[in-house]
N, C-alpha and C positions, 0 to 999 in steps of 0.2 A: 313714403321718401317720395314724396312729386323729386322729376329729371328736376322740376328747376328748384326746388327744398334743400337739391343738396348739388348745385349751380353754385346760390349764393353763399351753402357751407363750407366748400372750395373756391369758388376766391374772399370769405372771411379769413379762413385762414390763412390764403394765401400775398391776403392785405398786409397779418400781425405782423406777416417773418418778411414783409418790404419792410417793416417799418420796425421791424430788430433789428431787424442786416442795415437799417442808417440810423438809429443811434448807436450798433454798435459801432461805428468807424466802416463799411464794409462795404459801403457803398459811396457815392457823393446823389445829390441833387435830383439832376439832371438822371442818372439812371433811376430812383427812383421812385420819380415821374413814368418817363418808360413805364417799367414793369406793370404798375398802375393799369399805367395804356392802355395795357395789354391783355391786362385782367379785365378790366371793364369791359373791355370791348368784346373780350368769352362772356362776360355772365349778359352783355347786350342780344350778343347771338342763339347765346338760351338762351331765353324771355323770346326774343320775340320767334324762335322757334313752334310757343307750344299752344 
């Protein structure tokens, strides 16, 4: 697997965790969006470095 494929897999795993934690009431919408934004930025940085 390439580094980008690994980064996408990690992003999807992290996004699923955020959605799950939000659905279970462990975080509010603002916190969930903030975490997702961070994960998107990490994925974008990895894609740009390829």
